[in-house]
N, C-alpha and C positions, 0 to 999 in steps of 0.2 A: 193276913192282907197291910199289915204296920212292916214285914218284914219285906213286903215287895213293896211296897212305896217307897223304904228306905233306900232299896237298889234301883228304883226309876231315880229317885232321886241322883244316888251317886253319879249314872250312865247321863242327864243332862250336862250342855253344854251350856255354862255358865260366860256369858259376853264380857266379863268383867275378865275373866284368866286370859280370854279370845282375845284382848284387847291389847295384852300382854306380848304381841305378835309384831315384826316388824310389819308395818304398814309399806302398801306398794307405795313406789315413787310418782305421783302422780302426775310428774313431765316426762318419765318413761314413754317409749313410742314401739312398738310391738308393732314389727315391719308383716310379721305372717297376718294381723288382723289389717293393718290396712290395704294388703294386696286382696286378702278375703274381699273387705272392703271396695276395693275396684271394681273386684269379679261382678258384685252385686249391682252397684251401681255403674258398668260401662255402658249401658245405653242410655243413659241420662245424659253421660260425661260425652260421651260420640254422638249424640245425634243432637245434644242445643249445639256441636260445634260445624256440624255438618248444615244445620238451618241457618244459623249465621252466616259460614259458608257461601250460599246458595242465596242468601237474603243481601249478602254487599257484591256476590259479582253480577246478579240482577242488577241493583243500584247501581253499580256502576258502571254496567256495562252503556245504558243512556247517556252517557255525558259525552259531551263535544272531544274527539279524538286531537291529541296537540302535539304538533312534530317539533323535533328538538334536533340542531345540529352541533356540530361541537369542532375547532379550534385550537392547534396548540403552536403558542409560542414558545422557546426559549431564551431564555436573560444569557446572552451570549460571556462566559467571564473575561475573557479575552479584550473585551470593547474597553476603549482608553477614552478618557474626559478630560479634559481640559477645564480646570476652575479659576476662576477669578482673585482680585487680592495678590495674597503671596504664598498663596499654595502652588506646591509645582504638579507638575505633568504624571498622575497616576494610572492606576489598571484598579478600576472600583472591582471588587472581589462583589458581588450579590449576598448578602443577608437577608435575615428573615422580616429585618430593618429595611431595604431595598426592596425587598419583594413585595411586602406593605403597601410601599409607594409606589407600585408599577399597578398592583390592582387596584387602587384607588383613584391611578389614572383610568384605568379602561374602565370605570363606573363615572366617571365623572361625568358634570353636565356639560361640557364643554364638545367634548371627545365623541359623546352621544347623539348632542345638537350638531356634530360636523355628517356623522353619518348617517340621521337621518336627511340632513340640505342634500347629501349624494344618491340615497333612495329616493327620498319623493317621500311629500308628511304624506301624502292622500293614498302611498303601499302599506307605510308605518299603520296608518290607523284602522288597516285591517283585526289589528290586535285589539283593538277597543274601541268601535265604532260609536258608541256615546260620547267619545271625545269631539264629534265632529260639530257638533251645535256647540261647543264653546266659542269664546270670540277668541280673536287672530292672537291677543298678549298674551291671555293664559292655555290656550290652545299647546304650544310645543312646550312648557311647563307638564301641565298636565301628560302630555305625548312620552316626558321625560321619566316623569314617574312609571307611569304603567311599563315601556323600555325596562328599567330599573325591576322589579318586579317578575321578568319574566328572564331574564339576564342572569348568568350563574359566570362568575368567575373565582376563580380559586388556584392556586399553586398543589400540584402534585409531590406527595411528600417525599424528602431528600432526593429533592431533584430542582434545577432550576427554570423548569416548566411550568407555564402557566396556562392552563385550559380554558376555555371561551366557549360556551355555550347560551345558546339561543334559543326560548319556547314561540311557537306561532301555532295557528290554526293551520299557515299555510305554508306548507314544508320548504318550497324557493324562496318564501320572506325568509325561512327560518338561516338557510343557508347561504343566501347575501347577506342579510344581514352582520352576519358570524364573518365574512371575509372582508368584507368593507369596512368594521368595526379594526379585526384585526391590522389590515392593510394602512388604515389613517393611522391607527397607534403608531406603525412602525413608520410612516412618511412623516407626523408631525415630531417624532422622536430625536428624524434626524436632521432637520430646521431647526428645533429646537439646538441640538449640540454644534450646528453649525454657526446660530447667532452668537451663542455662546463665546465663541473662539475668535469670531470677531472682532469681539467686544473686547477681550483679551490684550488681541493681536494692537490694538490702537492703543490702548492704557501700554503696554510695553512698547510701544516706540518712541511714548512720551515720556516716560522714565529714562528710558537710555541715553536723551538727550542731555536731562540733564547730571546723570549720574556721571556721564563721558568727562566732563568740566572737573565733578568733584573727585575721580580717580587722578587725574594728571595733577592737579595741585597736591595733592596728599604723598603723591610718589614722589615730589621733587621733595618736598619739607622732609621726609624722611631721611633721603638722600643725604641732605645735608650734615642733619643734627646725628647718622651714625658716623659720620668722618669724627663729628667731635667728639664723640663719645671715647672712639677707639684711642685717639689719643690722647685723652684727659684719663683714663684710668686702665689703659693696657691689657684689656679685653673686655669678654663682652657675659651677660649677664643670664646665656641658655647655657652657655658649659660648667657653669658655677651650678646655675639652678636641678642641668640633669648630673651631677655630683651628687647633689643631695637626692634626688628621686632616687637616685639606686640606693644609698646608703639608709635612705628613711624603711627603703624596703625587704633594706640587709636586717633594720632595727626593728621590722614587723614579725619577720621570722624566728629574730633570736629571742622574741615579747613570748611570743607562741611557745617556741622552743622551750624558754625557763616556765612559761605557765603552766605547761603540760609535767614537767617533770617536779613542777614544786605539790598539785594536783596528782599525781601519784604517790609522791612520797607520805604527804598526808594522808589522800586517803590509806594507804597501807599503815602507816603510824596506826590512825583509828580504828582500823581491823587489829591489829595487833592489843591496842588497848581496850579493845570491847570484848573480842574472844579468843586472842592468844594466835597459835601459829593457826590453829583450825581453824577460826574465823579469817584468818588472810588468805588462806587457801581460796577462796572465792573472786578476791579481787587482784590476784596475780596468778601467773602459772610461770612455768619452765618444763624442760622433760623431764628432767630428776623429780620437778614438785608433783606432774600427774602420775610419773610410775611410783612416788612415795603414799601417794594417795590412793591409787588401783591397788596397790598391796594392802592400806591400813583398812579397807573397805573388804577385801577378802579376809581377813584376820576377824575386823571384827564380826564379819558373818559364820564366819566356823566357831568364836567363842560364841555367839548366841546361840549356834546349834551345841554344843558343846554343854553350854550353860540348860538346856532344857532338860538335860538327863543327868549330869554331876552339878557339885559342888565347885568354890572356890579353890579349894585346896589339892584338888585333882593334879595330879604332876601336868597331864597335855594341856589342858585347860590353864594353868598357869604356865605353862613354855607360851602361852600363846599370848597373856596378858603380858608377859616380857616382851615378847617379840615385838607387842603393839605400843609397850611403851619406846622401847627403842624406834621403832618409826616415825611415831610423833616427837623424839627428839631430833632426828636426821630432817623430818620435815620442818620443825622450828630451828634451826641452822640453817635449813636453804633459804628459809623467806628472811633472817638476816642478813643474808649472806645480797639477795636480791634487795636487801633495804640500802643497804652497804653501797650498792649500783648505781640506786636511782638517785643516792644523795648526792655523788660525785658527779652525775649528768645535770642535775640541776645545779652545780656550783660552778659548772666551767658552762650553761646555760646565763648565770647571773651575770658572770663574770665578760663574757661576751655583748649582752644585753647592753653594759655599762662603758663596755670600750666605744662601742658602736653610737651612744648619745654623744659622749664625748667629741668623738669624730664633729660630728653633725654639727654640734652646737659651735664647736670654729667655722667649717662651711657658713652656715647661718651669718654670722656675724662680718666674711666674708661680702656673703650676699646682698647684706643689709648694704655692705661699704659703695657696692657696686651699684644696687638698685635708687639709692640718693640722685644719683650722675645721671641715670637712665630712664628715671619714670617718665618724663617729658618724649623721648622718642618712643618708649611702646607705648605709649598712649597715641604715638601720631601714627604707629607703627600699625596699631588693631583699625583705627582710622582707613587707612590707604587698604592695610588689606580688605577691610568688609566691604570698602566701598568698589576694590575690583572686583572680589567674589559676586555680589549682586551683579556689577556691570557682564560682567561674562555670565552669569546664570542666568540673566533675562535677555543677552545678546542671545545665547542658545535656546531659550525658551520662545524666543521672536522667530528663529527658523523652522522650528519644530511648528509650531502655530501654523505657517505660512504651510505650508505641509500641510497635514493634517487640515487646511479647512478644505484644499482642494481633494483628498481622500476620505472624507469624514462620512462614516455610514452609522445605521443603526445600533445599537447595543443589543440591538434582540434581532431573531429573527425567526423566517416563520416555518414551521416543520410538520406542521400538517395543517390542510384548507380542509374547511366544511364542507361536504356532498352531500345531494338530495337527499335524504331519508325516507325512506320508505315506509317502516313502519313507526304507527304513532310510537311516542315515549309516553302518553300519560293521556287516561287510563290505563291502568293494569290488569284488566277484572279477575286474573285467576292470581296473580299476585296478591293483591289485594284479597281476594275470596280467600286463600290460606294465609293467609297473615290474622285472616278476623277470625277463620279455623281453629287456626292455634291460639291465642288469646283467649278466646274462650274456651276453648278446652281448656286450657290454662286455669283460665279462673274459674271455672265449674270444678275441674278437681281439687283445685286449693280450697271451693267452698265445699265440696264434700267433705273432706280430706279434717278444714280446720270445725267444720261441725261435728265429724266422729272424736276427735282429738279432745276437743269443751262441750262435749256431753255429760249433763246433767243429771243425767240418770242408769240406770246399769242395763249393761249391752252383753255381758256374756258371767257365767260362773264365776272365771276365774275374778273379776272385777266385784263379784258381791263376797267372797270369802274376803281379799282384800280390803272393802272394807269395811266390812262389819266383822271378820274373825269367827265367824262360823260356818258349819259344813252348811252346802248345796246339798240337799236329799235327795233334788232331782231338780232336773230340765225339761218342764211340758211342752212336745212344739205346739206350735199353735194352730188346732184345728179349723181355725174360721168357724164355728159352729154357732150358730141365732141360739144358743142357751145349752143350760144344764141336760135339755131332753135331747139334743141333738147328739149332745157329747156323749152321755149314756148309749144310746141309737148306735154310735160310732162304734164304742166299746164291744159292746155283742154281735155285732159286721164283722169287724175285723181285731180278735183279739192278739194279734201278733202286731199291729200298728207299731211304730215309733213310738204313740201316745200313750198306747194302752203299755209296750215296755220301760217307760219312764215312771207311769204309776205301778208299776208291778214293782219298780225298785223302791218306790215311797214305802209302799205298803211291806215290803220286808224287812225296811231299814226299823220300820214305825215297829212289826212285829218282835223284830230281834234287841228292841231297845230291853226288854229284860223277860227275859225267855221264862223263865221261873212264877213270874206274872199270872193267873188266870185271867185275868182280863185285864182290859185298859181303857183309857180317858183321852181323847187328843181334840184341843181344839183348835183352830185354822183360823187364822190373822191375818190382817193386812192393814200398813199405813191411812190408804185413803181407797173409799167406793169403786168398786169395778175394776177388781184385779184380778176375778175367778176364786172367789173365796168358796161358794155354793160350787163352781163346776170341781174343784178341787175336793170336797167332804164329800160330794154324792159319788164323781169318781172312784175315791179311797176307799167309800162304803163297799162300792161293788167289787170293789179288787178282791177287797175281806171273804167277801161270800164266795169268790173263786176259789179263793185259798180254804174253803170250808168254814170259815169262821160265822159265828152269828154279828151282824152290826146293824147298828138304829142312827142315824145321824137325828142332831137337836139342833132345832134352830133356835138360836138364842136371842136375836138380835129382834128385841121383843117392841120396836119401834117401829116394825114395818113389817107385814105378810110374809117377804123372803121369799123360802125356798116354797113355799107350797101355792104361793099367786104362780110362781116359773113353772111348775110343773103340774100344776090345777089338783094338788092333792089340799082338801078340804077335811076338818076336822070337826064335830061339837067340842071338844074340851085340846087344851093348850097347856102349854110349860106355867101359863101364867096363873091358870084354873091351878094348875099342880102343889105350884107356890102358894096360892092363897088354900089350900085345904079346901078347894070347892071337887074338885076330881083327883079320883085317885091317879099315878102313873099306867096302872095297867089299862084304862079308861080313856088317855090322851095320846097314845097311841097309836100310829094311825100303815098300817099295811096293805103297801101299793100293789095292786095284782102285775104292774109290769115290772116291780123289779124286786130283787131276792133278799135286800135289806128291808127295814122299817123303817119309818120314820115319826118325829115328833115335834111339826109345826104350827105355826099361829094362826089360829083362830079368825084374829081378828086383831090391831095395834093394839098394843098394852103400854102408852107413856109413863103412863103412869106408876106402874107393877116397873118399869125399867130403873125408873128413879130413885126404889124404894129396895132395888135388889141389893143382895148381900153374898159372900161367898161363903157365908153359914149356912146362909137358906138355900143355896143351891147345889153345896158340894154333895147335902143328905138324899139329893133327889139325883145324883148324876153315878153316886154309888149304888144305889139301888138299882139304876137303869144295869150295871157293874155285876151284877147279880143276875137278871138275866142275858143280859148279852157279851157277847166274849170284846169286841169292839166300840165304842160307846163314841162319834164323833161329835163334833159341839161347834156348828158357826158361829162365831162373835161377829160384832158391827164390828166395822169398821175402827181402828183402834185411836185416829186423830179425831174419828168425827166424835167417836161418846164414848162416854168414862166407864161407860158399864163394862164393856169391852174386857179390861181390867181385871172383872170382880169372874167374870168368865173362866178366865187364864188363870185365876190363882184357886179354881176349883175344878178344874182338870189335871190329869199328869203329866201330859207333856206338849207344848207351844211347837203349831208347825206354822211360819211366817211367814207368807205368800206375798212376792213381789214379782207386778207385772213389766215385761220385757221393752226395755226404751221409753217404758213410761213413767213408772214411777219416781221421784223426784228424789236423788239420794239423800239428802237434806229430809224427806218425810221420813224414808228410811234410820236411818239415825235417828229422826227424833222419838219412834214409834219402839225399837230398842230402849233408846235408853229413857222410852218409858216405864219399858218391863224390868228394865234391870235397878231404878229407881224402887220400883214395889216388888225388889224379888224375887221376879218371874224370871227362873230359867226357860231357853229355850231349846228347842229338839235339833232347828234346823232350819233354812228355807228353801223354800221351793221357788225356784226363776219358772213363772208361767208365760205362756203365750210366749213362746222364741221361734222366731221366722226361720224356717226350715235352712240347713244348708251355714248357721251361723256356731 
C-alpha cells in the first residue's frame, strides 16, 4: 500500500506547478466563441429588435402627418454690387460668410413677417392653432417663432445653392409659404441693391463738384513749378531715379552671386576640414568626381568581398587597395580644382559688387542735389495726380452707377420652385421602425457580447484550464435532472448518452491514475454548495460498478443528511458512529436495492462530530473501506462553506474539484484551490458540471 500511495502522489497535479504556465490573456477575444454565443442568443437579439420595430411602427403611425415642400435659390457669383464710401465696384464671390449671411436673412423675422402678410395670418395660423387665442401684439411674434421651428434653410454642400423647406399639416400651405418666401427674398434683395446704388450716386455727384475745382488749381501750380525746376537743374529727378533703380537691381544680383559663391567656398572648405576629400564629395559634384566616386564604391565592394576569404597581403587585395588609394588621391585633386574654381568665382562677384556700390553712391549724390530743388515740385505733382485720379475714378463710377441703377437685378435667382407634396414627409413609420429595430438589435447584441466578455464565471473547459492550471477531467452535459436519483435513472436508461460518455471518461481517468493500485479513494469537492457534488459522486460510483469494480459512496458532510435524504436511503448507523467507535464499518454500510454500489450515509446531522473531525481519525476508516471496495468515493462539504472539507481531502488518495458551468464565480474557485494548495492537497483535476448543450 505504501508503494501504491507514493505512485499516486507522483501522478497528481500540483497547482503550484500549473501556476507556472503562461496564463490566458484576459483581454483576448475568441471570435469563434462570440459566433457560438450569437448562435445561442440569436432568438433573443432578433426578437427584441422585432418587438421594438413593431412598437415604434404602431406608435409613429398614430401621429399627424406633416407635409414638406422645398424650393432652391442659387447665389449668382457674377452678380455685381456697388458699395458706398471709397470702395470700388466689385464682383462679390459667394463665400461661407456670405452664404451664412443670406441664410440669416431668409430666417429673419422681417422677411417672415412679410411672407405672413402676403399669405394672411389666418392661413398661417393652421400650423399652430393654439396661437389664435393670443393678443394681436403677441400673436405675430409667436407665429414667427412657430414658422422658424418648421422652416429649414441650409446651403447644399460644395455649391452656391440654398435650399428652403417648410413643413405644415396643409400641403398647399407648405408649397405656397416656401415659394412666397423665395419670391419675397429675391424682391427685397433687388430693392436693397437699388437703394444702395442711389445713395452712392448722390454721394458721387457731391464729391465730383469739389474735386473738379481742386484738380484745376493743382495742375496750374505743377506746370509753373516744373518750368522753374528745368531751368535751374538742367534735368529731372525721374531720369536719375530710374538709373539708380537699375543699378540697385544689378547690385542685388551681384550681392546674391557673391553670397552664393562665398557660401559654396565656405561649405566646401568646412567639408574638407571635417572629412577630407571624401567628406567634400557630398557637398560638390562634377562628372569626373561622380565617375571617381562610382569607381571607389566598386573597389570597396571588391575589397570587402576579397577580405572575407584572404588577408591583406594577398596580391589581388593589395592591388585593389592601391587602386583605391589612387582613386582617393584623384578625388582629392578634383575637389581642390573645384575649390579653386569657386574661389575665383567668389573674387569676381566681390569686385563686381564693389564697383556697383561705388557707382550707386555717385548717382545718389546727384539725386540728392536734384531732390533739394524739386521737393516742392514732386509734392505738388502728387497732389495734382491724386486729385486727377480720384476725379476720373469718381466720374467713371458715377456713369456706371447710373447704368446699374436702371439694370439692377437680384444677386440670386430661383432654380427650383416648390410643388404640392403628395406624400407626408413625417412621420415615417417604416423608417423609424427600421431604425428602432437596428438600434435595439445593436444594443442587445452589444449587451449580450459584453455580458459574455465580462463574465466572472467559467463557460468553457479552456477557461478552466487557463485560470486554474489544472486539467479538465470531464465536461458533464446539463441533463436538467430533478436530483441525483433522476441522474442515475438516466444513466441506466441511456448508457451511451453524452453525459454517460463524459462520466465514463472521468471514471477511466480516475482508474488509470495508478494502474498498480488495488484500490483507490477519491474525494469530490466544490467551492460552494449546489454545484453537483452528490450527482458526480453517485454517477462516478455507478460507472465504476459498470466497469466491474466494487464501489462505495461515503457522505462526509456530517452537518447535513446529504445523499441519504436526497435518495431516500436510511441507516441505523453512519460515519459519525464509526468514528466514535459506536459501530463497525460493516454495520454502517447501506446496500440500496436499486444500485450496484454501496453507500455510507448520515443517519442524522452530526455538527459536533464535524467540529472534532481530524484526518488521523478519518484516514483509517477510508483505508479499511479500501480493503473492502476497489473504488471509494467521498463526497465532502463545500470547501468555502465548511472547514472540515480540507480534512476529508487530506484523507483521500485524490481530489476531484467540481465547478458548475456559468455559475461558480472564478474568485470562489481560485480561493478554494488556493486553500487546497496551502494545505498541500494535490488535485487530480477539475470537472466542469452542467455544461449546456452546444457549448
